[in-house]
N, C-alpha and C positions, 0 to 999 in steps of 0.2 A: 370463417376460416381461422384456424389457430395461427397466431403470430409466431414467427421463427426468428430466433436470435443466434448470432455467432459471436462467441467470446474468444478473443485471442489472448491467451494467458489464463485459461480457465482453471488451472490447477493451483494458481497463486492465491494469496489471502483475499485479494479483491475479487478475482474471477470466481472463486468458490462462493463468496457471499452473494455476488451478483447472480450467479446461476440459481442459487436457492431462492432469491427474491423473485426472479423472473418466472421460475417454475411455480412458485406460490401464486403468481398473478395469471397463470395459465399459458405461458409461453412454452413452445418447444425449443429446447436449448441444445446447441452443438458447441463444442469447444475445440479450438485448435491450440496445440501445444507441442513441445518437444517429446512428450510422452514419458517424462521422468517421474511423474506422479499420477495417480489415478484421478479421473474426472469425477465430479460429484455424482452420486447415484441418481439415475433418471436422465442423465445427459448423454448425448452421442459424442464420443471422443474421436477426434481427427488428429493425426500425427504428421508433422513435417518439420524439417529444419527451416526456420523462418528466414535464414540467410540464403537458402536455395530457392530461387524464384520458380524453377521448374517443378520442384517438389511441392511448393505451395499451390501452384496451379493445379497439379494433379490431385492434391488432397481436397481442393475446393471446387472441382469441376462440376459437381452435382448440387452444390449448396446455393440456395436462393433465400438469403436472409432479408427480413424486414428491418432488422437493426443489426449493426456491426459494432462491437465494443472492443477497444484496445486497452488492455491492462498488462503491458509486457515491456520489460527492458532487460538488458544483459550488461552487467558491469564490465568495463574494459580498463586498460591500463592508463588511459588519459582521456581528456574530454574530446579531443579530435577523433579518437577511435570510438568513443561513445556515440558521437554524432554519426559517424559512418555506419556503424552496426545498427543502432537503434532506429535511425531513419529508414534504413533499408528494410527492416522488418515490417514497418508500417506500409511502405511503398509496395512491397511484394504482395501483401494481402489485398490492398486496394486494386492493384493492377490485375491480380488473378480474378477478382470478382467483376471488375470493369463495369459494363453497362447494366449488370444485374443490380447495381447500387442506385440506379436512377430513381429518384423520388423517395429513397429510403433514408434512414438515419445512421450516421456514423459518429461514435463517441470516442474520445481519447482521454485517458486518465494520465495526468502528469503529476504536479505537486508544487509545494511551496518553494522549491528551488527555482521556479519561474521568477520569484521575487528576490531570492537570496543568492542566486548563482549556484553553480555546481559545487560539490564538496571541496574541490581544490581551490575554489575562489572565495570560500567563506571568510568574511571579515576583511577582504582585500579591496573592496570597493564601497561605494555609497549604497547603503541599504535603505529601501523605502521606509517611510515612517509607518509605524504600526498604528492601527491594524492594517494589514495589507488589503488593498482593494484592486479589483480587476482592472480598473482604469489606469493603474500605475504602469502597466505595460512591461516591456522587456528591459533587462539590464544590458549594458553594452559589453557583454562577455560571451564567449563561446558556451553554448548550452544545448545539450541534445534534446531537451524539451522543445526548444524553438524549432529545431530541425524536424522533429516529429510533427509539430503543428504545421510547419510548411508543407509537409507531405499531405497532411489532412486537407489543407486549404487547396493545394494543387489538384488533389483528387476531386474535390467538390466542384472546381471549375471545369474539370474534364468530364465528369460523370453525373453532374447535376444532382447531387445528394445534399441533404441538410446535415449539419454537424453540431456538435457541442464539445467543449473542453472542460474537464473537471480537475480541480486542484485541491486535493486533500493535504492535510498535514500528516504527521506520523500515524500510521495505520495500526489499529487495534482490532484483531480478528483471528479467526481460526483457520489454519492450513498447515498440516504436517508436511514436511518436505520443502516448505517455503520459509527460509530462515529470516528474510528481511521483514521481521515482524517484532516491533518493540515489546508488545505485550507478552508474547511467547518467550522472548529472550529474557525479560525481567522475571517471568514465572520460573524459568529454569535457574536463573541466578539466585532467586530467593530460596528455591528448593535446595540448591547447593549450600547456601548459607545456613539454612536450618539443619540440614543433615550433618554438616561438618562443624557447626558451631562458629561460623564466620560472621562478622558483622555485615549487615546489609548496607553497604556504603554507596551513597549517591555518586555516580561516576562522572557527572557533568560539570558544567561551568557555573560560576557565580551568577552570570546573567540568566541562565536557565533556572537556577535554584530560586532566585529572588524575583525574576521577572514574570510577567503575565504570559501564559501559554495556552494552547488548545491542542486537541488531537482529533482524529477522525475514526469513528467506529466503522469497520468494513460494512456492517449492515446498513448504517446511515448513508454511506456513499452509494451502496447498491440501490437504496430507495431513490436517491437523487438521479442516478443513471437511468433507472426504469422510468421515472417521471419525465426526464428530458427526452427520452425516445419517442414520447407521444404528445408532449405539450407543445403547441404552436409557439408559446412564449419562450421556449428554450432553443428554438431554431437559430443556428449560427451565432451562438453566444458562448462565452466562457464564464465559469462559475467556480468560486471557492466552495469547498465542501468540508466543513468541520461540524463537530457535534452541536454547537450552538451555546455551549457554556465555556467559561474560561476559568483558569486556576493557576496557582503557583506550585511548582514542584515541592517547595517547602511545606505546603499543605498536603499534597497528594502522597508524597513518599512515606510519611509515617502511617498513613492509612493502608498502603500496599503492604508495609511491613507487618501491620496488625493482622492482616488477612492470613499471612504465612506464619505468624507467631515468631518473628525474628527481631533481634535488636537492630536498630538502624542508626546510621550516621549521615548527617547532611554535609553540605559543602562546608569545608573548613577554610583552608588557605590555598588549595590547589586542586586541579582536576585529578581524578583517580580513574583513568580509563579501564574499562573491563578487559579490553584486548590484552593489555599488559599483565593484568592480575589473573586472568583465566587461562593462562598457557598450560597449566597442569590439570585443567578441569575435565579433560576427556576420560581419564581413568576413574576419577571420582564419580562421574556420571554413570559410567558403566557399572560401577558397584551399586549405585542407587537403583539403576534400571533392573539389575539382577535381584536386588533385595525386595523390590516391590513388583516385579514382573511387569515392567512397563513396556509399551509398544515399540519404543525406539531407544536403542542403547548408544547410537552414534550422535553425540551432542552436536556435531557439525550440521546435522540435518534439522536441528531444532533452533539453533541460535545464530545470530550474526553479531558478534561483539562489536566489530568495527562500525556497523550501521547504527546500532544504538548509541555507541560513543559519539558518532557524528551528529545524531539528532540532539542528544543531551549536552553535547560539548559546544554548541554554537555560542559564539562570543557576543551575541545580540539577542534581544527579545524578539519573539516571532509568534504572532497570532493574527487572525484574519477577520475580516468583516463579511457578514453573510447577507447584507441588505439587498444586493442584486438578486440573489436567489429567492429571498423572501418576497420581493416585489413581483417576481415572475411567477410566483405561486407555489414554490416549494417551501413547506413549513416544517420539515422533519427536524426532530430534536432527539438527542441521546445524552443522558447523564454520563460524564466521563468516568466517574468512579464506578458506576454500574457497568460500563463497557469493559473495564478491566476485570472486575470481580466475576461478571458473567463469562468472560473468556477463561478465567482461572477455573471456574466451576466446570466448564466444558472440557478443559484440558485434563481435569481429574476424571471426568466421566469416560473420556476416551483413553484413559491410562497413559497419557503423555507425561503427566507429573503424578506423584503419589498422592492419594487421598488419605491423610493421616489423622483426620478429625473423627 
């Protein structure tokens, strides 16, 4: 019998990569989303407002998944609202499926804010020693990741499914219409710099420029999620999910600049956030999109300046240990430089950014 997967948040950068991975492995894939972007080719699309429990029940009434994957969140005005909204989305799906989840697998994707705290709490508390390890547990702060986990755990107690939690770092992957993607944001930024003669200025902190870091390829995370859905060693466990190499932005930034043929500037004496410098980029991008006949002229559907600023502006070093995953049997690896350049190549192929080579 063909295995069936349900991905909540299938149109996002993680959901899209996961759908492609599962279909490659022979799964039948359905995706639940708000319907703002197309689901990957070959998937069955289901649409519902995840905050509407009745709408979720109706959308999922005929769904019988062997594995359920959550890769969804909606940014709110503060962490209390984040907790309320993002935990409800998880709860509504679990309750809608109910006993159909018995004996199945449910996976939740969160991230390194599990260790760092939410954006508004960055640098305000004691940060665990790097590399972050799963055994370090939760920070004593409000965090919607913890609320989502609690819904996952409560559902497991009620409906007897096995679970896994996956904690990626900054995601590098392809998904038009999903702007919370550092790789795509940097590609658009570098294109603006090249086309307008601007310097490619590192927007982040001294700690990020000089410290050790890592990131997560969406395809690598998809491999880990697919593995966990079937591996007995992954049952009821939490796992970090990063590429497996480490780097310093002082090493990577010049190499990203070389790909685009732009002059770069590193960290000097202060942070140079993109959000403040890119206020007038909308019209500049429309001109570029028209010049090269690109697929998307609305820059706001391609980038999230604030999100990349938050990732690169952290006042502390952030990278993770993958020993737990390795010992459990997941040995996936991805070169970070390759992850970026392969994404940039795909963005050119899909006419998201111009191919001027």
